[in-house]
N, C-alpha and C positions, 0 to 999 in steps of 0.2 A: 504494500499499499504507500501511497505518497501521502505525507502529512501536508494538510491544507491550511489547518490554523490550529495553533497550540492550545489545547484545552487547559493544561497545568503548566507552571513555571518549570516542571522537571522534564517537559518534552524538548527535543531539539528544534532547530530552526524550521521554518516553512519550507517545504519542498524536499525535506529528508525522507528517503526510502526506509520504510520499517517493514517488519514482518507482523501481520496480525494472526495470532494463533487463536482459532475459535474452537470451543469445546461444545460442539452440537451434538446432542444424542441422536438425532435424526440420521447422521452419517456414520455412526459407530459400526464398525465392521465386526460383526459376529454372526456368521451364516448359520451357525448351529443353534443359536439362539439361547445359549446357557447362561449368559450374562445379562445383568440389567444394565442397559446403556446408560440411564440416568444416574446411577450410582457410580458407574465407571467413569463418566465424564466429570462428576462432581469430584471424584478422588483424583484424577489426572490434573484437573484445574487447580484444587487447593494444594496439592503437593508441589506442582510445578511453580505456582505463584509464591509459595512460601519458600521454596528452594532458592529461587532467585534473591529473595530478600536476605536469606541466611547467608548466601555466597556473595555478598555485595562486593567483597574485596576481589573476588575474581572476574566480576563484570568487565567487559571490554578487553579482557587478555584471554583467559581460559574458557570463558563463556560469554554469550552475548550480553550487551548491555540491556538492562530490564527498565520499561518505561511505564509500568503500572498495569493494573487490571480494570476492565470496564465491563459495563452491560451493553449488549448489542441488541437492538430490536429488529427482528426479521418479519417481513409481512407474511401472513398466512394467506388472506384474501383481503378485499377492499375494506373490511370492516374490523379484521382481527390481526394481532401481530402475537409473537411469541419472543421471549426473551433469553438470550443465551450469554455466557460469560466469554470474555476475551481478554488476551494480554497482548501488549505490544512490546516487541524486542528488536534489537538491532539487525539489521539485514547483513549477513555475513556473505561476502563474495568469495567464491571458491569452488571446491568439488569434494564430495563426500568420499571417504576411503572405499566405500562401496562401489562407487562409479569410477574411481581412479584405478589404474593398473599398477601393481607393485614393480613391473619392469620399467615404469616411467622413472624410477627413482633408484640411486645408487644404494648400495647396502649401507653406507655411512648415512644418508638421508633417511633410510627406512628406520635405522637404529636410533636416530634423532627423533623421529616420530615417536616410536615406541617408548623412549625413554621420558619424553615430554608427557605422554598419555599417562604412563605409569606414575609418574611424579604428580601430575595434576589430580588424578583419581585417588592418590593416597592423601594429598593435602586436603581434598574434599572430604574424604573419609575421616579426617581428624576433625571436621566441623560436625561429625556425627551424622552425615549423609551418605548413604549407600546407593551408588549409581548401579542398579542392577541391570539396566538396559544399555550398558556400554557396548555398543556394536559398531562395525564400520560405517553403517548408514546414519549413525548419530555423531560422526566426527568429521567435521569440514576441515580440509586442507586449504589455508589461504594461499599459500605459494605453490603453484602447480608442479613446477620441477626446479628444485633448489637444493643446496647441500644442507641447509637447515630450515625446512618448511615450518611454518606456523600452523598450529591446530587449534580448533575451537569446538567444544562439547556442546551439542545441543540436545533437545528434547528430554527435559527433566520430569516429565510427567510420571514416570515410574520410579522416580527417588523415594527411597524409604528413609524415614527418620529414626534416630536411636539405632542406627546399623542393624535393624532387624525386621523380620516380617512379624506379623501379628498371629503367632501360633504359640501353643503352650510350651514347646520345647525351646523356642527362641527366648522366652521369658526367662528360661532357667540360666541362660549363658552369660557370662561376664564378657560384656563387649569393650570394657575398658573405655568408656565414654569420655570424650574430650582429649584422649591421649593419641599421639601419632603412633601409627603401627607401620612398622618396616615393610617395604614391598617385599623384602625377602621372605616374610612369613605369608603374604597373602597372593604373590604373583608368580610363585615358582610353578614349574611343569606340573607338580603333583596336585595342585589346585586347578588345573586346566583353564586357567584364566586366559591363556593365550589362544585358546582353540578357535576363537572367532577371527583372530589375526594372523592364523597359521601360514595363509599365502604371502604374508609380509615379512615372514621370519624364515631366513635361511642360514642361520647360524646357531650355534649351540646356546641355547637360551639360559639355562642356570648359571654357568660360569660368567656369561656376560652380565647377568642380572647382579650377580655378587659383587662383580668389579664395579658397576656403575653406581650401586647403592651400599658400597662398603661403609660409607660414612654413616649409615643408619644403625649399624649394628650395635652401637652403644645405647641406643633407644631400647633394645630388646631386653625384656624380663624373663625370667624362667616361666612365670605365669602366663605370659604372652606366647611363649613357645609351645606351651601345652594347649593353649585355646585354640591356636592355629597350627596344631601338628599336622603333619601330612597323613596321619592316620584318621 
C-alpha cells in the first residue's frame, strides 16, 4: 500500500510504500475445516502485533519496522460492512530464501546468512519469543548476490511467548526465561533445526557452529545443557 495521509505521528512521510497485513477469517486456508478461522486470525493478529512491540529494538534491522495496528472496514453489500484487523509494517525489498537459489551465493555468503539468522533467532529467543515458523519463506534477503547479504525475518503470527506451547508438558519445563541460550544448545544437528535450510548448507554444520559461537560457551550452565540435551 502507499501512505496517502499520516493518521498518527508514528507513521512515515506521505507516499511511503508499506505492507498492510490483513487478518481476514474469510480467506483463512483450511480446506479440511478442522480449525476455527476466527480464533486462528485472532491468535495470529494478537501474537504478531505484540511480538513487534516486544521486539522494538530489532525493528528496521532484523525485522520490519512496525507502524501499528488498525481496524479495516470491508463492504459486504451496499448497506453492511464487516471489520477486520490490520497491521502496517515496513515494505522490505528483496527476495525470500524460498524463492532464491543457493547456487546464486558463494559458500561464504551462505554461511553469513545462516550465522546472521541463528544469531538473530537466538537474540529474539532471549526476549522469550520463540519463532516456531522460521522457514525460508519467512526470511527476506535484501542483497541479492553479495558476500554479506542482509536478511530480515518476516511473519511473526506464529510467534510463541514464554518460549513454549500451551500444553501441560511445556508448563513443567524450565525455559530459563530472560536468559540467553547459546545456539550450541538449540541449533546443532541433533535438534534438526537446520532441516528447512539443508539446501543452503554444504559444510559440516556442528564444527562450524561451534567455531562461530564459541564465545557463547561461557553462558551455558549444566542446567541448560540438561534442558536442551540431545536426548
